[in-house]
C-alpha angles and dihedrals in degrees: 000000000000121000114253119224110231114164105214146158136184120223105204134172139216088237141336116299099035093116105267096141094046093048094044093047090049094050091048090050092046098051091042090054089054092057099258121140103240124192115197127202136180125210113231134007098309117141103182104055091054089058089061091044092054092050092051099040100036092230135081118277114228127210119236113208137155096194104053092036126034114274089226090064095051100090097041092047092049092046092052096046092048096044096114099037129115087203134003116209117200118199113210127223124242109318122356092256100036122107139110124326111325091008095293111172092002117151091254089052094052091044093053093046090051095039086231121160114243127224109196119212113218122197102221098180110133094357132096127170091357091073086074089068089055092051093044091050093052092049095047097041093077113006090190091068104093101230105181100176147317140261112215113216136192096018115174103214147348087269092052089051093049089050095054094040089054094053092045090055090052091058090042097243113141117232108223096177144001120202121195118214114283117174090190090072096066113122116218115257138196138171097305094044123259119024112252117255088236088073104044138049104253107170097094094040093051093045088053089050090051093050092051092049089056090048102045105028127072090231095180090055090047090051091049090053092049093048089049093063112119119259115265114244099216133118113265109249126217125212114254116182117176125221115277113284101168142358115235124194115223119199104227126165140095092306097045115039107123108111133137105232090211090053093054090042089056089060091047091053088053090055105273121143106209118215119190121219135170124234087192099057113009118093094202142025124255121251098274143140099225141012133225123195111190132195127282140111110309087153088070092055103042097133094049093046093046093049096050092085094158091061092048090051091048091053089049090053091049091050091048090050091057099252112159109249120192123186135178129199103307088029089054089052092053094049091053121097091252144353117221104211132210087269090063093244122125120230125199114244135178096299102216092121116060098228147067126252111218120199116230131203092230135052109267104193136002135168148051115320140185115219126203113201111238095193141007116283141164091280106029146031121229109283095022116141121224130181122216149124138269127209119155145138097198133078128213115236109199143146131278095255093054112146098237114205101202150016100223123198126184123223090252097038126100095194128046128224132220114251144164136026122263121176130138111316096349128087118173124168144151086240114114110202136171116233085206090064094036103050095165090055089049094050092047092050090049090049090049090054091045090053090053091047092052098041 
């Protein structure tokens, strides 16, 4: 088994908010502008950061995860997805060593499994020589984590930069870049973090990020580090896409944009033709055999979703005809009878799920979860185990006889909680899962759509 050359680097942080996304997006935009083929990745189950990556790199950004997908598939999947890239840039999650229970799927865990050099982003605002203790602590905490250098961020002046560079040299940690403070690089945020690129004009912002990356980062040194990554000893995979078995409609617009590219690609490899449609603007559904409503921000488009009565009626007709309908998080909210927004008003939604989603001011649940199916559905048999992720600000208000889909348990929870709606041909849940990491669920959904197609 020959080693495969995959130039790669991980951009990690000491914690959330140090500027990882801005720096990664800028590097992607810079290298893309120079004619390099750049492949972006994001550690963990995040949806929003990859949207910025894709705009900057001109290619989809893929999630790297060892919880929602089997760890033994990580290196081969990465190798295949980065096969045509001059450089792959992997954005970390939270702090370098943060992840699920016992550090599962942390940035350090992913970097070690991929033998990928790590560049640590340090927030130098209001700190001088003391930042060396932070860098040294991160390097010494786990010496198996391949930290190859640092990028200094939010420096106040040339003098500040010289001071920090000097102390980094004393502890033998290479400085790969040094950003001075720039308030114009702030990305808009809301209750789930960054605002999705589907809702804002990003061209000027991303171009600015790219220009700053070229100015503040030693891009040649970064390329050299990436090219020095060890070959990956994995078998070279070949794309195998089956002939079309079914057509599946995918809700995709400003309100519904949270999808794992690899998850949808898993369905395509099984023979699904995916057809996008917009619950915000379209008046009818495409000619398909199943529907997927992903996550997103329906709570920000309540008037538009409520007023598109023809789309809601079309979804009802599809449900009544027996078409498989699968929804996650924002999709669940849309399929409910109503959404009660942050303003306290209730807005009529599709009405397939007998309940009301109520927006809350605080985050309700977040983290990796294991789900045990409580009943048979279009993706699972009773008792099946699925791995996924929860992240939501709303709560579902429903009756006592609600047909719960799952008993969900977080990696740090002793007790589970009831979640999701499963009845007939409809499954709607807060659970985000990857069909790539849940192949039985993918095949069962495909079979459900195929049965509808052949009825």
